[in-house]
DOVOSE-816868 format. One record per residue (C-alpha): x, y, z negated; residue number from 1. Coordinates in nm, 3 decimals. Layout:
N
[rec [X, Y, Z], NUM]
...
//
This chain:
475
[rec [1.286, -3.840, -7.202], 1]
[rec [1.416, -3.518, -7.000], 2]
[rec [1.315, -3.689, -6.659], 3]
[rec [0.969, -3.736, -6.811], 4]
[rec [0.931, -3.370, -6.902], 5]
[rec [1.050, -3.259, -6.557], 6]
[rec [0.777, -3.500, -6.398], 7]
[rec [0.487, -3.359, -6.588], 8]
[rec [0.623, -3.021, -6.537], 9]
[rec [0.623, -3.054, -6.154], 10]
[rec [0.284, -3.269, -6.166], 11]
[rec [0.095, -2.967, -6.363], 12]
[rec [0.237, -2.725, -6.077], 13]
[rec [0.100, -2.942, -5.777], 14]
[rec [-0.234, -2.946, -5.931], 15]
[rec [-0.219, -2.582, -5.964], 16]
[rec [-0.082, -2.564, -5.612], 17]
[rec [-0.380, -2.794, -5.501], 18]
[rec [-0.636, -2.563, -5.633], 19]
[rec [-0.493, -2.275, -5.476], 20]
[rec [-0.427, -2.444, -5.135], 21]
[rec [-0.775, -2.477, -5.069], 22]
[rec [-0.839, -2.082, -5.086], 23]
[rec [-0.549, -2.048, -4.896], 24]
[rec [-0.630, -2.276, -4.618], 25]
[rec [-0.996, -2.091, -4.604], 26]
[rec [-0.812, -1.746, -4.590], 27]
[rec [-0.589, -1.882, -4.307], 28]
[rec [-0.878, -2.016, -4.084], 29]
[rec [-1.073, -1.641, -4.144], 30]
[rec [-0.738, -1.452, -4.011], 31]
[rec [-0.750, -1.670, -3.685], 32]
[rec [-1.100, -1.615, -3.661], 33]
[rec [-1.074, -1.259, -3.714], 34]
[rec [-0.749, -1.223, -3.465], 35]
[rec [-0.984, -1.381, -3.227], 36]
[rec [-1.297, -1.170, -3.279], 37]
[rec [-1.020, -0.844, -3.211], 38]
[rec [-0.887, -0.972, -2.921], 39]
[rec [-1.268, -1.008, -2.788], 40]
[rec [-1.326, -0.645, -2.926], 41]
[rec [-1.025, -0.558, -2.715], 42]
[rec [-1.148, -0.703, -2.400], 43]
[rec [-1.472, -0.557, -2.436], 44]
[rec [-1.344, -0.189, -2.517], 45]
[rec [-1.113, -0.263, -2.134], 46]
[rec [-1.459, -0.345, -1.976], 47]
[rec [-1.619, -0.074, -2.120], 48]
[rec [-1.326, 0.162, -1.981], 49]
[rec [-1.337, -0.015, -1.635], 50]
[rec [-1.724, 0.046, -1.619], 51]
[rec [-1.656, 0.423, -1.693], 52]
[rec [-1.431, 0.437, -1.447], 53]
[rec [-1.625, 0.255, -1.170], 54]
[rec [-1.929, 0.463, -1.268], 55]
[rec [-1.733, 0.808, -1.235], 56]
[rec [-1.600, 0.676, -0.880], 57]
[rec [-1.939, 0.591, -0.791], 58]
[rec [-2.042, 0.977, -0.906], 59]
[rec [-1.762, 1.085, -0.713], 60]
[rec [-1.904, 0.888, -0.404], 61]
[rec [-2.247, 1.024, -0.494], 62]
[rec [-2.146, 1.385, -0.496], 63]
[rec [-1.948, 1.355, -0.162], 64]
[rec [-2.227, 1.194, 0.003], 65]
[rec [-2.483, 1.483, -0.127], 66]
[rec [-2.225, 1.721, 0.037], 67]
[rec [-2.205, 1.543, 0.343], 68]
[rec [-2.598, 1.528, 0.344], 69]
[rec [-2.626, 1.874, 0.291], 70]
[rec [-2.395, 1.957, 0.557], 71]
[rec [-2.601, 1.723, 0.794], 72]
[rec [-2.933, 1.865, 0.713], 73]
[rec [-2.782, 2.233, 0.751], 74]
[rec [-2.655, 2.115, 1.103], 75]
[rec [-3.006, 1.983, 1.174], 76]
[rec [-3.177, 2.298, 1.099], 77]
[rec [-2.903, 2.467, 1.352], 78]
[rec [-2.982, 2.247, 1.610], 79]
[rec [-3.358, 2.282, 1.581], 80]
[rec [-3.257, 2.688, 1.632], 81]
[rec [-3.091, 2.613, 1.890], 82]
[rec [-3.319, 2.343, 2.062], 83]
[rec [-3.625, 2.656, 2.034], 84]
[rec [-3.376, 2.893, 2.185], 85]
[rec [-3.300, 2.658, 2.468], 86]
[rec [-3.686, 2.619, 2.479], 87]
[rec [-3.721, 2.975, 2.533], 88]
[rec [-3.450, 2.971, 2.765], 89]
[rec [-3.586, 2.706, 2.962], 90]
[rec [-3.956, 2.893, 2.967], 91]
[rec [-3.803, 3.235, 3.094], 92]
[rec [-3.603, 3.037, 3.345], 93]
[rec [-3.951, 2.887, 3.484], 94]
[rec [-4.062, 3.235, 3.465], 95]
[rec [-3.817, 3.380, 3.703], 96]
[rec [-3.818, 3.052, 3.929], 97]
[rec [-4.217, 3.120, 3.976], 98]
[rec [-4.103, 3.497, 4.029], 99]
[rec [-3.870, 3.385, 4.272], 100]
[rec [-4.077, 3.133, 4.461], 101]
[rec [-4.378, 3.410, 4.465], 102]
[rec [-4.119, 3.665, 4.655], 103]
[rec [-3.987, 3.423, 4.911], 104]
[rec [-4.390, 3.334, 4.982], 105]
[rec [-4.454, 3.658, 5.007], 106]
[rec [-4.166, 3.785, 5.218], 107]
[rec [-4.233, 3.480, 5.441], 108]
[rec [-4.607, 3.558, 5.502], 109]
[rec [-4.502, 3.923, 5.586], 110]
[rec [-4.278, 3.776, 5.860], 111]
[rec [-4.539, 3.547, 5.977], 112]
[rec [-4.766, 3.818, 6.013], 113]
[rec [-4.533, 4.042, 6.183], 114]
[rec [-4.441, 3.739, 6.431], 115]
[rec [-4.821, 3.640, 6.474], 116]
[rec [-4.878, 4.031, 6.539], 117]
[rec [-4.625, 4.075, 6.848], 118]
[rec [-4.767, 3.741, 7.005], 119]
[rec [-5.123, 3.837, 6.934], 120]
[rec [-5.056, 4.145, 7.104], 121]
[rec [-4.827, 4.029, 7.428], 122]
[rec [-4.822, 3.672, 7.378], 123]
[rec [-4.473, 3.499, 7.502], 124]
[rec [-4.423, 3.842, 7.705], 125]
[rec [-4.457, 4.050, 7.405], 126]
[rec [-4.086, 4.123, 7.343], 127]
[rec [-4.013, 4.174, 7.706], 128]
[rec [-4.340, 4.430, 7.741], 129]
[rec [-4.213, 4.621, 7.438], 130]
[rec [-3.864, 4.677, 7.584], 131]
[rec [-4.035, 4.753, 7.943], 132]
[rec [-4.262, 5.049, 7.780], 133]
[rec [-3.980, 5.173, 7.646], 134]
[rec [-3.922, 5.549, 7.816], 135]
[rec [-3.571, 5.557, 7.875], 136]
[rec [-3.238, 5.352, 7.783], 137]
[rec [-3.221, 5.510, 7.457], 138]
[rec [-3.551, 5.432, 7.368], 139]
[rec [-3.518, 5.093, 7.466], 140]
[rec [-3.177, 5.049, 7.249], 141]
[rec [-3.378, 5.186, 6.972], 142]
[rec [-3.661, 4.933, 6.966], 143]
[rec [-3.441, 4.653, 7.045], 144]
[rec [-3.184, 4.785, 6.737], 145]
[rec [-3.512, 4.808, 6.540], 146]
[rec [-3.641, 4.481, 6.644], 147]
[rec [-3.282, 4.331, 6.556], 148]
[rec [-3.299, 4.493, 6.195], 149]
[rec [-3.657, 4.353, 6.111], 150]
[rec [-3.535, 3.990, 6.210], 151]
[rec [-3.200, 4.039, 6.007], 152]
[rec [-3.413, 4.177, 5.735], 153]
[rec [-3.664, 3.892, 5.718], 154]
[rec [-3.389, 3.644, 5.756], 155]
[rec [-3.172, 3.801, 5.443], 156]
[rec [-3.463, 3.852, 5.240], 157]
[rec [-3.550, 3.480, 5.328], 158]
[rec [-3.190, 3.353, 5.238], 159]
[rec [-3.154, 3.584, 4.936], 160]
[rec [-3.504, 3.433, 4.766], 161]
[rec [-3.401, 3.061, 4.866], 162]
[rec [-3.077, 3.124, 4.690], 163]
[rec [-3.258, 3.329, 4.403], 164]
[rec [-3.447, 2.975, 4.387], 165]
[rec [-3.161, 2.761, 4.390], 166]
[rec [-2.988, 2.955, 4.117], 167]
[rec [-3.262, 2.970, 3.884], 168]
[rec [-3.333, 2.580, 3.957], 169]
[rec [-2.982, 2.479, 3.871], 170]
[rec [-3.000, 2.720, 3.554], 171]
[rec [-3.321, 2.551, 3.443], 172]
[rec [-3.166, 2.192, 3.503], 173]
[rec [-2.864, 2.326, 3.299], 174]
[rec [-3.051, 2.429, 3.031], 175]
[rec [-3.277, 2.107, 3.038], 176]
[rec [-2.949, 1.918, 2.993], 177]
[rec [-2.827, 2.132, 2.738], 178]
[rec [-3.162, 2.101, 2.552], 179]
[rec [-3.155, 1.705, 2.586], 180]
[rec [-2.782, 1.703, 2.476], 181]
[rec [-2.889, 1.898, 2.136], 182]
[rec [-3.176, 1.668, 2.095], 183]
[rec [-2.942, 1.390, 2.114], 184]
[rec [-2.716, 1.546, 1.893], 185]
[rec [-3.028, 1.649, 1.665], 186]
[rec [-3.120, 1.259, 1.669], 187]
[rec [-2.771, 1.132, 1.570], 188]
[rec [-2.767, 1.369, 1.262], 189]
[rec [-3.100, 1.260, 1.153], 190]
[rec [-2.987, 0.874, 1.200], 191]
[rec [-2.672, 1.013, 0.986], 192]
[rec [-2.903, 1.169, 0.723], 193]
[rec [-3.076, 0.860, 0.700], 194]
[rec [-2.787, 0.661, 0.648], 195]
[rec [-2.634, 0.897, 0.391], 196]
[rec [-2.929, 0.876, 0.190], 197]
[rec [-2.935, 0.498, 0.197], 198]
[rec [-2.567, 0.499, 0.070], 199]
[rec [-2.666, 0.763, -0.198], 200]
[rec [-2.948, 0.539, -0.308], 201]
[rec [-2.724, 0.215, -0.307], 202]
[rec [-2.466, 0.400, -0.533], 203]
[rec [-2.748, 0.552, -0.775], 204]
[rec [-2.861, 0.175, -0.818], 205]
[rec [-2.496, 0.058, -0.883], 206]
[rec [-2.433, 0.360, -1.118], 207]
[rec [-2.771, 0.268, -1.287], 208]
[rec [-2.657, -0.098, -1.322], 209]
[rec [-2.297, 0.016, -1.466], 210]
[rec [-2.498, 0.205, -1.749], 211]
[rec [-2.692, -0.079, -1.827], 212]
[rec [-2.372, -0.295, -1.837], 213]
[rec [-2.198, -0.010, -2.038], 214]
[rec [-2.478, -0.041, -2.298], 215]
[rec [-2.471, -0.409, -2.334], 216]
[rec [-2.113, -0.372, -2.382], 217]
[rec [-2.098, -0.145, -2.620], 218]
[rec [-2.337, -0.352, -2.820], 219]
[rec [-2.126, -0.624, -2.841], 220]
[rec [-1.852, -0.408, -2.935], 221]
[rec [-2.030, -0.289, -3.215], 222]
[rec [-2.122, -0.665, -3.330], 223]
[rec [-1.762, -0.753, -3.316], 224]
[rec [-1.661, -0.484, -3.528], 225]
[rec [-1.882, -0.519, -3.779], 226]
[rec [-1.792, -0.889, -3.782], 227]
[rec [-1.417, -0.799, -3.780], 228]
[rec [-1.514, -0.575, -4.131], 229]
[rec [-1.718, -0.891, -4.261], 230]
[rec [-1.408, -1.110, -4.203], 231]
[rec [-1.151, -0.861, -4.365], 232]
[rec [-1.373, -0.839, -4.678], 233]
[rec [-1.389, -1.199, -4.725], 234]
[rec [-1.015, -1.200, -4.674], 235]
[rec [-0.938, -0.954, -4.940], 236]
[rec [-1.169, -1.148, -5.157], 237]
[rec [-1.029, -1.464, -5.075], 238]
[rec [-0.650, -1.300, -5.086], 239]
[rec [-0.737, -1.142, -5.473], 240]
[rec [-0.927, -1.522, -5.581], 241]
[rec [-0.602, -1.693, -5.449], 242]
[rec [-0.350, -1.459, -5.645], 243]
[rec [-0.516, -1.486, -5.918], 244]
[rec [-0.554, -1.832, -5.956], 245]
[rec [-0.184, -1.884, -5.867], 246]
[rec [-0.123, -1.619, -6.163], 247]
[rec [-0.310, -1.825, -6.396], 248]
[rec [-0.174, -2.167, -6.255], 249]
[rec [0.212, -2.015, -6.309], 250]
[rec [0.099, -1.902, -6.665], 251]
[rec [-0.053, -2.262, -6.777], 252]
[rec [0.256, -2.427, -6.635], 253]
[rec [0.488, -2.229, -6.797], 254]
[rec [0.283, -2.278, -7.116], 255]
[rec [0.240, -2.646, -7.084], 256]
[rec [0.618, -2.688, -6.960], 257]
[rec [0.726, -2.481, -7.307], 258]
[rec [0.509, -2.667, -7.510], 259]
[rec [0.618, -3.036, -7.351], 260]
[rec [0.981, -2.906, -7.406], 261]
[rec [0.894, -2.797, -7.754], 262]
[rec [0.752, -3.160, -7.872], 263]
[rec [1.026, -3.347, -7.659], 264]
[rec [1.297, -3.126, -7.846], 265]
[rec [1.105, -3.256, -8.180], 266]
[rec [1.087, -3.590, -8.084], 267]
[rec [1.454, -3.649, -7.994], 268]
[rec [1.557, -3.448, -8.350], 269]
[rec [1.347, -3.699, -8.547], 270]
[rec [1.508, -3.971, -8.305], 271]
[rec [1.848, -3.843, -8.414], 272]
[rec [1.795, -3.827, -8.761], 273]
[rec [1.695, -4.141, -8.783], 274]
[rec [1.990, -4.305, -8.622], 275]
[rec [2.253, -4.446, -8.837], 276]
[rec [2.617, -4.332, -8.809], 277]
[rec [2.865, -4.605, -8.779], 278]
[rec [3.083, -4.616, -9.102], 279]
[rec [3.316, -4.918, -9.225], 280]
[rec [3.390, -5.144, -9.541], 281]
[rec [3.725, -5.160, -9.671], 282]
[rec [3.765, -5.450, -9.490], 283]
[rec [3.704, -5.282, -9.167], 284]
[rec [3.333, -5.444, -9.092], 285]
[rec [3.085, -5.206, -8.949], 286]
[rec [2.808, -5.154, -9.209], 287]
[rec [2.478, -4.919, -9.241], 288]
[rec [2.557, -4.581, -9.369], 289]
[rec [2.182, -4.573, -9.502], 290]
[rec [2.233, -4.897, -9.678], 291]
[rec [2.584, -4.824, -9.806], 292]
[rec [2.476, -4.460, -9.944], 293]
[rec [2.183, -4.662, -10.126], 294]
[rec [2.432, -4.925, -10.260], 295]
[rec [2.675, -4.670, -10.368], 296]
[rec [2.930, -4.864, -10.155], 297]
[rec [3.249, -4.681, -10.070], 298]
[rec [3.258, -4.664, -9.685], 299]
[rec [3.551, -4.562, -9.408], 300]
[rec [3.527, -4.391, -9.054], 301]
[rec [3.722, -4.526, -8.781], 302]
[rec [4.026, -4.349, -8.874], 303]
[rec [4.034, -4.517, -9.225], 304]
[rec [3.898, -4.204, -9.409], 305]
[rec [3.689, -4.229, -9.723], 306]
[rec [3.347, -4.068, -9.617], 307]
[rec [3.038, -4.015, -9.840], 308]
[rec [2.744, -4.230, -9.671], 309]
[rec [2.508, -3.979, -9.759], 310]
[rec [2.692, -3.697, -9.633], 311]
[rec [2.812, -3.864, -9.304], 312]
[rec [2.408, -3.910, -9.181], 313]
[rec [2.335, -3.547, -9.260], 314]
[rec [2.628, -3.435, -9.095], 315]
[rec [2.603, -3.627, -8.741], 316]
[rec [2.255, -3.545, -8.709], 317]
[rec [2.346, -3.181, -8.774], 318]
[rec [2.602, -3.178, -8.561], 319]
[rec [2.427, -3.329, -8.256], 320]
[rec [2.101, -3.130, -8.320], 321]
[rec [2.276, -2.780, -8.360], 322]
[rec [2.527, -2.806, -8.014], 323]
[rec [2.587, -2.487, -7.880], 324]
[rec [2.635, -2.660, -7.559], 325]
[rec [2.268, -2.708, -7.478], 326]
[rec [2.065, -2.495, -7.158], 327]
[rec [1.705, -2.496, -7.063], 328]
[rec [1.590, -2.414, -6.759], 329]
[rec [1.311, -2.146, -6.687], 330]
[rec [1.064, -2.464, -6.727], 331]
[rec [1.187, -2.561, -7.096], 332]
[rec [1.393, -2.844, -6.936], 333]
[rec [1.743, -2.929, -7.051], 334]
[rec [2.014, -2.870, -6.797], 335]
[rec [2.273, -3.147, -6.791], 336]
[rec [2.429, -3.360, -6.556], 337]
[rec [2.131, -3.603, -6.582], 338]
[rec [1.868, -3.363, -6.569], 339]
[rec [1.888, -3.070, -6.344], 340]
[rec [1.606, -2.886, -6.174], 341]
[rec [1.668, -2.732, -5.796], 342]
[rec [1.430, -2.437, -5.754], 343]
[rec [1.418, -2.495, -5.380], 344]
[rec [1.255, -2.821, -5.463], 345]
[rec [0.985, -2.673, -5.634], 346]
[rec [0.669, -2.517, -5.427], 347]
[rec [0.577, -2.235, -5.651], 348]
[rec [0.327, -2.103, -5.384], 349]
[rec [-0.008, -2.218, -5.270], 350]
[rec [0.050, -2.138, -4.889], 351]
[rec [0.303, -1.938, -4.692], 352]
[rec [0.201, -1.612, -4.572], 353]
[rec [0.215, -1.485, -4.207], 354]
[rec [0.336, -1.194, -4.049], 355]
[rec [0.215, -0.995, -3.719], 356]
[rec [0.360, -0.765, -3.361], 357]
[rec [0.544, 1.608, 1.614], 358]
[rec [0.620, 1.940, 1.690], 359]
[rec [0.411, 2.280, 1.648], 360]
[rec [0.521, 2.487, 1.963], 361]
[rec [0.260, 2.343, 2.227], 362]
[rec [0.066, 2.627, 2.427], 363]
[rec [-0.288, 2.682, 2.434], 364]
[rec [-0.291, 2.545, 2.789], 365]
[rec [-0.073, 2.253, 2.689], 366]
[rec [-0.335, 2.175, 2.487], 367]
[rec [-0.621, 2.182, 2.710], 368]
[rec [-0.399, 2.026, 2.965], 369]
[rec [-0.363, 1.716, 2.720], 370]
[rec [-0.690, 1.696, 2.572], 371]
[rec [-0.868, 1.713, 2.922], 372]
[rec [-0.699, 1.377, 3.028], 373]
[rec [-0.907, 1.189, 2.782], 374]
[rec [-1.229, 1.301, 2.976], 375]
[rec [-1.465, 0.990, 3.007], 376]
[rec [-1.343, 0.852, 2.719], 377]
[rec [-1.649, 0.695, 2.445], 378]
[rec [-1.789, 0.903, 2.156], 379]
[rec [-1.737, 0.679, 1.830], 380]
[rec [-1.908, 0.836, 1.531], 381]
[rec [-1.630, 0.848, 1.236], 382]
[rec [-1.336, 0.759, 1.517], 383]
[rec [-1.044, 0.904, 1.569], 384]
[rec [-0.894, 0.712, 1.873], 385]
[rec [-0.855, 0.927, 2.190], 386]
[rec [-0.875, 0.604, 2.403], 387]
[rec [-1.113, 0.371, 2.197], 388]
[rec [-1.347, 0.624, 2.089], 389]
[rec [-1.345, 0.936, 1.850], 390]
[rec [-1.611, 1.182, 1.718], 391]
[rec [-1.578, 1.560, 1.796], 392]
[rec [-1.387, 1.619, 1.457], 393]
[rec [-1.192, 1.322, 1.520], 394]
[rec [-1.117, 1.443, 1.874], 395]
[rec [-1.007, 1.772, 1.783], 396]
[rec [-0.769, 1.622, 1.518], 397]
[rec [-0.583, 1.397, 1.725], 398]
[rec [-0.549, 1.610, 1.984], 399]
[rec [-0.373, 1.892, 1.797], 400]
[rec [-0.177, 1.647, 1.604], 401]
[rec [0.016, 1.563, 1.942], 402]
[rec [0.130, 1.951, 1.881], 403]
[rec [0.210, 1.939, 1.523], 404]
[rec [-0.088, 2.070, 1.371], 405]
[rec [-0.270, 1.899, 1.097], 406]
[rec [-0.645, 1.941, 1.077], 407]
[rec [-0.876, 1.826, 0.823], 408]
[rec [-1.083, 1.557, 0.891], 409]
[rec [-1.421, 1.718, 0.920], 410]
[rec [-1.600, 1.946, 1.147], 411]
[rec [-1.689, 2.120, 0.844], 412]
[rec [-1.370, 2.150, 0.707], 413]
[rec [-1.237, 2.242, 1.040], 414]
[rec [-1.424, 2.567, 1.049], 415]
[rec [-1.207, 2.709, 0.790], 416]
[rec [-0.873, 2.567, 0.966], 417]
[rec [-0.637, 2.835, 1.142], 418]
[rec [-0.726, 3.205, 1.206], 419]
[rec [-1.080, 3.343, 1.296], 420]
[rec [-1.082, 3.529, 1.580], 421]
[rec [-1.389, 3.652, 1.788], 422]
[rec [-1.571, 3.466, 2.064], 423]
[rec [-1.455, 3.758, 2.304], 424]
[rec [-1.106, 3.667, 2.210], 425]
[rec [-1.131, 3.330, 2.278], 426]
[rec [-0.834, 3.189, 2.445], 427]
[rec [-0.759, 2.845, 2.587], 428]
[rec [-0.636, 2.601, 2.317], 429]
[rec [-0.853, 2.760, 2.062], 430]
[rec [-1.094, 2.573, 1.839], 431]
[rec [-1.453, 2.666, 1.904], 432]
[rec [-1.670, 2.557, 1.574], 433]
[rec [-2.043, 2.535, 1.604], 434]
[rec [-2.324, 2.360, 1.288], 435]
[rec [-2.149, 2.031, 1.293], 436]
[rec [-1.948, 2.000, 1.598], 437]
[rec [-1.621, 2.119, 1.733], 438]
[rec [-1.482, 2.184, 2.072], 439]
[rec [-1.138, 2.299, 2.219], 440]
[rec [-1.183, 2.594, 2.442], 441]
[rec [-1.072, 2.575, 2.818], 442]
[rec [-1.117, 2.924, 2.912], 443]
[rec [-1.355, 3.089, 3.162], 444]
[rec [-1.635, 2.945, 2.940], 445]
[rec [-1.553, 2.600, 2.954], 446]
[rec [-1.496, 2.348, 2.645], 447]
[rec [-1.400, 2.013, 2.628], 448]
[rec [-1.537, 1.803, 2.366], 449]
[rec [-1.651, 1.447, 2.211], 450]
[rec [-2.008, 1.508, 2.254], 451]
[rec [-2.254, 1.243, 2.205], 452]
[rec [-2.250, 0.880, 2.252], 453]
[rec [-2.419, 0.931, 2.575], 454]
[rec [-2.181, 1.138, 2.752], 455]
[rec [-1.857, 1.081, 2.559], 456]
[rec [-1.538, 1.295, 2.593], 457]
[rec [-1.653, 1.554, 2.870], 458]
[rec [-1.607, 1.904, 2.959], 459]
[rec [-1.900, 2.168, 2.937], 460]
[rec [-1.945, 2.496, 3.154], 461]
[rec [-2.091, 2.681, 2.884], 462]
[rec [-1.913, 2.721, 2.576], 463]
[rec [-2.197, 2.904, 2.414], 464]
[rec [-2.459, 2.651, 2.477], 465]
[rec [-2.548, 2.684, 2.144], 466]
[rec [-2.483, 2.896, 1.848], 467]
[rec [-2.120, 2.954, 1.782], 468]
[rec [-2.024, 2.968, 1.440], 469]
[rec [-1.674, 3.076, 1.427], 470]
[rec [-1.357, 3.042, 1.655], 471]
[rec [-1.021, 2.923, 1.484], 472]
[rec [-0.682, 2.967, 1.641], 473]
[rec [-0.395, 2.720, 1.546], 474]
[rec [-0.124, 2.899, 1.322], 475]
//
């Protein structure tokens, strides 16, 4: 009887557990889905952070390219001014050349006229007749000296004008060469400006792509966040329903167990009352107590004591049913050696809950001597190799670095390096800064510099061939 009560109780509890278990299974499934959605949301936010970083890097690069483009455009404007000045110098040189040529032609014509006059007057004997017509030796010497001076004057004048023409011609050629160099630099700067503008356009397009990707990722993040909220709301609803179902199942199980225990106790008491007490007659034979009571027979217990058969049945029943040694568990079952409920063997929950967690001592002449040994090496835009190729600022940076001086990389930054001095006070080893170009002053108006892709590293004899913006002395 006791085992049957236990089985009934366990069956009721298992039925309730199965009902709750369906809800718990869906709850666990939702929690797994929510964890996966949270992981996707975190990944999306990480992607947004990466896109913002990439966009910021692109913006920094665009700003840097814009600054470089402005500097290149300023250099182009400066070169255009220098070219214009050089054209004016060339025009002036051409005018001076024409003037010198006219003077030479005039002097030559006068000389020819004098020679022609002498020959027309006396032919081949003109000089002899002029000397013979002298009144005395003094007059002869005077005429001879005059003739020599006239000859020297004509020769000196012709040589002077010839030298002037040569100098003006050389100066014109120099101006033409300098103009060509300036125009070549202008073309290179214009090519740089086109390249910079293309880079800026490309990076702006990439930045726009980043904006589109950020917007899309933000939309996905919003959808994930909304989905997590919906999942959380459903989880909380299922959890509340599960708790309510568990509480209702527990209450019903306790009520049914208590009712079953009470019914079993009543049944056992009734059966106990119906059982006959073992008694004996005077001959020692076992007789039925109830029958003996009805017949009025005298009966004895197993010890030979006379007992009242009607009292024996009542006392036995009372003694058995009123035992103070009987205990009940929390489900109303009797606890004894044959019927013991182990709480560890009873699953009272629907599901288990989850838990979660070089030295600087070089002199200016040393710098010049070191720099000039690379004359003839190529010009490479963006390069810093003294042998393999360098641009103007890369050449100066690498040369000064050999003497412990750390120059910035670009010509625009080098214009603020060192100590500024006037061009009149320039010394060998000083840095000459032009618009978008730098050179090393050699003294006597000469510079050594990485000129352009055509001439490479070269020596120029006129440091002021273009506008000088600043002269910087190493310090």
